[in-house]
FIVO-436631 format. One record per residue: residue in one letter; x, y, z of N, C-alpha, C in turn. Coordinates in steps of 0.2 Angstrom, whole numbers, plus 5000, padded with zeros to 4 digits. Example, Ala and Ser with C-alpha at 12.3 -4.5 7.8 and 13.67 -1.06 7.14 Angstrom:
2
A506649725039506249785039506649845039
S506449895035506849955036506450005039
END
This chain:
475
M565352434954565052384957565552344962
S565252324967565852294972566152224969
N566852214971566952144968567252114975
P566852054975567052014982567651994983
I567951974976568751944976569151994978
F569052064976569452114979569452134985
E568752124987568752144995569052104999
L569152034997569451985001570252005000
I570452034995571152044994571252105000
L570752154999570852205004571052195011
D570552145013570352145020570352055021
P570852035024570851965027570251945032
S570051995034569551975039568951955035
M568751975029568251955025568151885023
D568751855024568851785024568851735030
K568451765035568451745041567651715044
F567651665047566951665050566651735052
K566051755051565851825055565551815062
D565851855065565651865072564951865073
E564651835079564051825081563551885083
C563351885088563151945093563451955099
G563252015103563452025110562852055113
V562952025118562252055123562552085129
F562152115133562452145139561752175142
G561852165149561252195154561452215160
V561152255164561352295170560752305175
Y560752285181560252295185560652335191
A560252395193560552445197560152445203
N560252445210559852465215559752535217
L560452565214560552635217560552675211
P560452745210560452785204561052775201
I560952755194561552765190561352775183
D561852805178561552805172561752745168
V561152685169561252615166561152615158
A560852665154561052675147561752695144
S561952735147562752735145563252695148
M563052655154563452605156563352535150
T562852535148562652475142562952495136
Y562952565133563352595129564052575128
Y564352585134565152565135565252495134
G564652465137564852385137564752355131
L564252385126564252355120564852385115
Y565052435117565752465113566252405114
A566352385120566852335121566652275118
L566052255116565752195112565752215105
Q565952265103565752285095566152225091
H566652195093566852145088566352095087
R566052085091565352025090564852045085
G564852105083564252115079564252195077
Q564352205070564352275068563852305063
E563252265063562652285058562152325061
S561952315068561552355072561652355079
A561352395083561452405090560752445092
G560652405099560052435103560152435109
I559752475113559652475121559052495122
A558852445127558152445130558252465138
V557952505141557852525148557252525151
A557252495158556552495161556552535167
D556052565170556152625175555552585181
G555452535181554952505185554152515183
K554152545178553452555176553352535168
E553852555164553752545157554552545154
I554552505148555152505144555252545138
D555852585138555952625133556452585128
I556552605122557052565117557352615112
H557852605111558152645104558652595100
K558552585095558952545090559152585083
G559752565081559952585074560452555071
L560552565065560952515060561652555061
G562152495060562852515060563252505067
L563852525067564052525074563752565080
I563952545086563652575091563752655092
T564252675088564352745089564052785083
E563752735078563352765073562552765074
A562452715078561752695080561452745085
F561952785089561652815095562052885096
E561652925096561852995097561853015105
E562053065108562053065116561353085118
E560953125114560253135116559853065116
D560053015113559752945112559752915119
L560452935122560452895129560152935133
K560253005133559953045139559253035140
R558953005135558152995133557952925138
L558452885138558352815141558552825148
K557952815152557952825160557752775162
G558152755168557852685172558452655176
N558252595179558752565183558852495180
I558652475175558852415172558852425163
A559452395161559452405153559852345152
I559652325144559952275141560152305134
G560652275132560852305124561152245120
H561252255114561452195109561852245103
V562352205101562652225094562452165091
R562252165084562152115080562552095074
Y562652035073562852025065562351965064
S561951985058561451935056561651865054
T561351815058561551745056560951715055
A560351735057559651715055559351785055
G558951785048558551845047558951895044
G558551945041558951995037559352055041
K559552095037560052145041559652215042
G558952215040558652285042558552305048
I558352375049558252385057557552345060
E557252315056556652275060556952215064
N557552195061557952135065558252155070
A558352215070558852245076558552225083
Q559052215087558852195095559052255099
P558852255106558252215109557552205106
I557352145106556652145104556152155109
L555652205109555252215113554552185112
S554252145117553652115117553152135122
T552452135121552052145125551652085128
S551552085134551152025137550552045141
K550252005145549752015150549952055156
V550652045157550752085163551452135162
G551352155155551752205154552252195148
S552752245147553152235141553752185144
I554152165139554652115140555252135135
A555752155136556352155131556852105131
M557152075125557552025125558152035120
A558652005121559252015117559551945117
H559751925110560051845109560551845106
N561051815108561651795104561551715104
G561651695096561551625096561051605090
N560851535089560451525083560051455086
L559351465084558951405086558951355079
V558851285080558851245075558051205074
N557651245080557051215079556451275078
D556651325076556251385077555851395071
D555851355065555351345060554651305063
V554851255066554251225068553851265074
I554251285079553851335084553451395080
K553951425076553551485073552851455069
E552851405066552251375062551651365067
L551851335074551451325078551151385080
L551551435082551351495084550851535080
E551051525073550651565068549951535068
D550051465067549351445068548851455073
A549251465080548851495085548551575084
G548751605080548551665077549151735079
H549751705080550251765081550651785075
I550651845074550951885069551651895070
F552051875065552951895068553051955063
H553451995066553652065064554352065061
T554652015062555352015060555451945057
S556051925053556351865051556851835056
S556951855062557451835066557151775070
D557651725071557351675077557251695084
S557651755085557551785092556751795094
E556351815089555651835090555351775092
V555451715090555151665092555251655099
I555851665103555851655109555551705113
A555551775111555251825114554451815114
C554251775109553451765109553251715114
L553651655114553551605119553551635127
I554051665128554051705135553551745135
A553351795131552751835132552051805132
R551951735129551451705130551251675137
S551851655141551751625146551851675152
A551951735151552151785157551751785162
K550951775161550551765166550751725173
K551251675171551551625175551951665180
G552151715178552951745182553451735176
I553751805176554251815171554851745171
A555051725177555551665178555251615176
K554651585177554251525174554151535167
A554051585165553951595157554651585154
V555251605156555851605153556051515154
V555951485159556051425160555651385155
D555051395154554551355149554851365142
A555051425140555251445134556051415132
M556451405138557151375136556951305136
Q556451275139556351205138556051175132
A555951225127555551215121555951225115
I556451275116556951285110557451245111
R557751235104558351205104558851245100
G559551235102560051275097560551315103
S560851355101561351395104560951455107
F560951475112560751545115561051575122
A561351635121561451675128561051725127
L560551735132560051775132560051825138
V559951885138559751945142559051965141
I558651945148557951965146557752015152
M557252065151557152115155556352135156
S556152125161555352145162555552225166
K554952245168554952315171555252315177
N555352255181555752255188556252215188
K556452165183556952105183557452105177
L558052085178558552075174558651985174
I558551965168558651895168559151865163
G559651815165560051785160559951715159
A560051695154559951625152560451605148
R560551535148561251495144561051445142
D561051425136560851355132561151295137
P560751235136561151185141561751145138
H562051165133562751155131563251215132
G563051275134563351325135563851345129
I563551335123563851355116564151425115
R563651465118563751535117563951565124
P564451605125564651635133564151675135
L564151675142563851725146564151725153
S564251785156564551805162564251855166
L564351845172564051885178564551925181
G564351995182564852035185564552075191
K564952115194564652155199564852225200
I564352265201564652345201564452355209
E564652415211564352445218563752455218
E563352465212562652485212562152425210
G562452365209562052315206562452255204
Y562152235197562452175194562452185185
I562852145183563052155175562952085172
L562652075166562652005163563052035156
T563451995153563752005147564051945143
S564151945136564351895133565151885134
E565451935136566151925137566451975143
S566951945146567151985153567452035151
C567752055145568052125143567552175144
A566852165143566552215144566352245151
L566552195156566552205163567052265165
D567652245162568352275163568152345160
A567852355154567752425151567252465156
I566852445160566452495165566752475172
G567252445173567452445181567152395185
A566852335182566452295185566852235187
E566752205193567052145194566852075192
F567252035188566951965187566751925192
I566151905192565951845197566051775194
R565651765189565751685187565451695180
D565551635177565151615170564351595172
I563851615169563351565169563351495167
E563051455171563151395169562751365162
P563051325159562451295155561851265157
G561351285154560651265157560451305164
E560751365165560551405170560251465167
I559751475172559451545171559551585178
V559751645178559851695184559351755184
V558951765189558451815190558751875195
I558851925192559051985196558552035197
D558352045204557752095205558152125213
D557552175216557752205221557852155226
K557852095227557952045232558652005231
G558952025225559651995224559651955218
I559951885218560051855212559851795214
N559351755210559151685212559351645206
S559551585206559851545201559351475199
Y559151465194558751405193559151365187
R559051295189559151245183558451225179
Y558651245173558051215169558251155165
S558851135165558951065162559451025164
E559350965166559750925171560350905166
N560250885159560750845156561250905152
T561550935156561950995155562750965153
Q563050995148563850985147564151045144
C564551075147564851135143565251115138
Q564951145132565251135126565351185122
T565751245124565851305121566151305115
C565951345110566151345103566751365103
A567251315100567851325100568251395097
F567751415092567951465088567951535094
E567551525100567651585103568451595105
Y568751535107569451545109569951555102
I569751525097570151535091570151605088
Y569551635088569451695085569051745088
F568451725089567851765091568051825096
A568051785102568151825108568751885108
R568651925112569251975112569851945117
P570451965114570951925119571151935126
D570751985129570752005136570151975139
S569651935136569151905140569351845143
R568951825147568951755151568351715150
I568351655147567651615146567751545149
D567351535152567251475156567951445158
G568351495162568751475166569551475162
L569451495156570051505151570251575150
E570851605150570951665147571151665140
V570751695136570751685128571351695126
H571851755128572451755125572951695126
T572851685133573351625134573151565129
T572551545129572351495124572651495117
R572651565114572951575108573751565108
V573951595112574651585113575051505113
R574551475118574651395119574551365112
A574051385108573951355101574451355096
G574851415097575351425093576051375096
E576151365103576651335105576451255103
E575851225102575551165100575751155093
L575651205089575851215082576551195081
F577051215085577651205085577751125086
R577451105090577551025092577250995087
E576851015083576550965077576850975071
H577051045070577351055063578051095066
P578651055068579151095069579651115062
I579751165061579851205054580551245056
D581151235051581751265051581551335047
A581551385050581551455046581751505050
D581851565047582151625049581751665053
L581151665052580651715055579951695056
V579651705061578851705062578551765062
I578051755057577551815056576951795058
A576451845058575751835058575351875053
V574751855052574251885049573951935054
P574051995054573752045059572852045059
D572552055063572852045071572751975073
S572251935070572051865072572651815073
G573151825070573651765070574151785075
I574151845078574751865082574851825089
P574451805092574451775099574851705096
A574551675092574851595091575551605088
A575651655083576451675080576851685087
I576651715091577151735097577251665101
G576651615102576751565105577251505101
Y577151515094577551475090578351495091
A578351565091579051595091579451565098
K579051575103579351555110579451485111
A578951445108579151375108579751345103
S579851385097580351355093581051385093
G581051445097581651495097581851535092
I581351525086581351565080581051635081
P581451685079581251755081580651765078
Y580151805082579551835079579551905078
D579251925072579351995070578752035066
T578652085064578152105059578252085053
G577752065050577852045042577252085038
F576752105042576352145038576152205042
I576152265038575952335040575152335038
K574852345044573952355043573852435042
N573452435037573152505038572452505041
R572452535046571852535051571252575049
Y571352615044570852675041570452645036
V570552575034570052555028569552535032
G568852575032568452565036567852525032
R567252535036566652495033566352525026
T566452595026566152615020566652625013
F567252585014567752595009567452585001
I567652634997567352644990567752584986
S567452544983567652494979568052524972
P568552494971569052534966568752524958
S568952564954568852564947569252494944
Q569052474938569452424936570152424935
E570352494933571052524932571452514939
I571052534944571452554950571452464953
R570952434952570852354955571452324952
E571752334946572152294944572952314946
R572952374948573452394952573552394959
A573052404963573052404970572952334973
V573452304977573452234979573652234987
A573852294988573952294996573652355000
V573052365000572752425002572652415010
K572452345012572252335019572952315022
L573352265019574052245022574552255016
N575152265020575852275014576352245019
P576552205015577152165018577752215020
L577952205025578652245028579252215025
K579552245019580052205014580752215019
V580852255022581452255026581552205031
N581052175033581052125038581052045034
L580752055028580651995025581051965019
Q581452015016581852005010582351945012
G582351885006582751835007582751785013
K582251785016582151765022581651695020
R581651645025581251595025580651595031
V580151615030579651635034579051585037
I578951585042578251545044577751595046
L577151585041576651635042576151595046
I575751625051575351605056574551635055
D574051605054573451625055572951585059
D572451615062571951565066571551515063
S571251545055570951495053570951515045
I570851455042570651465034569851455032
V569451495029568851475027568851455020
R568851515015568851505008569451495005
G569951535008570651525006570851575001
T570451624998570551664993571151714996
T571051735002571551785005572151755006
S572151695009572751655010573151665002
K572951644998573251644992573551714991
H573251774992573451844991574051854996
L573951835001574551845007575251805004
V575051745002575851715000576051754995
E575651764988575951804984576351854985
S576051894991576251954993576851954996
L577051894999577651885003578151864997
R577951834992578451814987578751874983
K578251924982578451984979578852024984
A578852024990579352054996579952014995
G580051964991580751934993580751874996
V580251854998580351795004580551725000
K581051695003581151635000580851575000
E580551575006580051515007579451535013
V578951515010578251515015578051465017
S578051455024577651395027577051435031
F576451405029575851435032575551385036
L575551405043575251365048574551405052
I574051355052573451375055573351355061
A573151395066573051385073572551355075
S572051315070571451275072571451225067
P571051165067571051115062570651145056
S570651105051570351125045569551135045
V569251185043568551195044568151165037
K567851115038567551085034566751075034
Y566451095039565751105040565451165041
P564851165040564551235043564351235049
C564251295052563951305059563251315059
Y562951295064562151305064561951345071
F562551365074562251395080562551455082
G562551515076562551585078563251605075
I563551575070564151605066563851595058
D563951645055563851645048564351615044
T564251555042564651505038564451505031
P564951495027564751485019564451415018
Y564251405013564051335011564651295011
R564551225013565051185013565351175007
S565151185002565551164995566051244995
E565951304998566351364998566851345003
L566851295007567451295013568051255009
I568551285008568951255004569251185008
A569251185014569451115017568951075016
S568251075013567851035013567850985007
T568251015002568250974995569150974993
N569550994997570250994996570650965000
T571050924998571550905003572150955005
V572450945011572950985014573451015008
E573650955004574150955000573951014994
E573150994992572951024986572851104988
I572651114995572551184997573251224997
K573751174999574551214999574651234992
D574551194987574651214980574251264977
M573551274979573151324979573351384980
I573551394987573751454989574451474988
G574851424986575451444983576051434989
A575951404995576351385001576851334999
D577451345002577851295001577751225006
Y577351255011577151195016576451235020
L575951195021575351195024575251155030
G575151185035574951135042574451165046
Y573951125048573351145052573551115060
L573251155065573351125072572751065073
S572851005076572550955076571950975082
E571350935083570850945087571150925094
E571650885095571950865101572450925103
G572750965097573151025099572551085102
I572051085100571651135103571351115110
Y571251055111571151025119571851045123
R572451035120573051055125573051125126
S572951155121572951235121572451255126
C571851225127571451235132571451205138
E572151195141572251165148571851095148
G571851055143571750985143570950975143
K570451035144569851025143569551015137
K569150965136568850945130568050945129
G567850995132567051005132567051075127
F567151055121566951115116566551085110
C566251135107565851115100566251125096
M566451075091566951065085566651065080
G566051055079565651035073565851065066
C566151125066566351155060567051115058
F567351095062567951045061567750965059
N567350945063567350875063566450855061
G566050895060565350875059564950845065
V565250845070564850825076564750875080
Y564050885081563850945084563450925091
P563350965095563050955103562250935101
V562050975097561250975096561150955089
A560650905087560450885081560350945076
T560650945070560551005066560150985059
P559751055057559451045052559851015044
I559550985041559850965034560051025030
E560751025029560951075025560651085018
I560351145017559951155010560451185005
S560451144999560951174994560751244992
K561151274988560851344986560351324980
D560451284975559851264971559151264974
L559151224980558451214983558251284986
E558651324989558451374992558251434987
R558451434982558151484977557451474975
END
């Protein structure tokens, strides 16, 4: 039987917020293998979701689709891609934040309307989907998935007789929450972003046409040129006439999820004018300004803490070096150990590099702490490696509140910082010192910009959220 505590010990990423989803779309005016291009685009976005993957392709007459569970390399065979022929494609990699993990909830979602088929892929979470779903069910619609994304697809399909662009505008004005969408009819590719820009979406250019994607790293993967970010409250329609842009919401303010910069996005991406890697290095520099500690060595929790650790070392003058060796071959299907092995094996995923650590005062840096279980193990393992003093610094504020906008967060009671002070957490994880980066430090690391969703840190959300339901009530 799987032991969740041991899984946390094995892999620090198990004690992180789970990545949301990734979307990708391509419109080509010239002959090109759009299915394969989408496959490689999704491969670059794999960090955003590992539970399922899917690609839909339109050829001007109809839409064909293939979906599968697991990583993109598990969900697709070469023959699957060869079968998908057309000039427009959209794709999706999924981590379930709303709805179950089964194949029925894999995306893109394919809907039928009076004007033909429509496919859609969604990154984000709605906060009013229950209300809309009930109204649609009362009107006779039967839902086939438990995903909030089907609510959006249904709204678009119901209004499609007005034209796909108008149908998307109407749907966007009805829903509340976070969404970056790629939508495809038989002859158009459409991108849409919520009025607060909580989830990212960018536009790129290839010789044959245009690309829409969650992150710019996917543009690099296929040799596309980054043009710009889709603006909050904007819809772009791409067809044989080129690109048209529409604003469906006047009250827009860019409030990108702060965790895109802290952890989710790939370091080589650029989101809303900010280079992700640069913001993470600057977060480390800000950590030093807020927590100047005398130590012999700066180390990181790989890989998420490395840029901030480099920034801290740069600002402090304390050398940075490798503290943990990561076993990169502990995969998704790792077999849970027996009790006998469980009692012995404590460093399967990460092992302290003793030659670098013995007898030293170290500063250990990570991007965030969620439950804190892994943090305790990491500190213990450093002690066993002969470290004299462990100062644990976190390159983000303390996580005290759930996210309602596309991140899988534990219940508030399971967030270690929601029920414990910094001093109490320090004692719980066994560190000599514990320090978090302030909200102002996050702003400074992002070139002074203040337009971010910081709800998981301060409980202030850009959109009104549903009341958190306790575990007992949900059963």
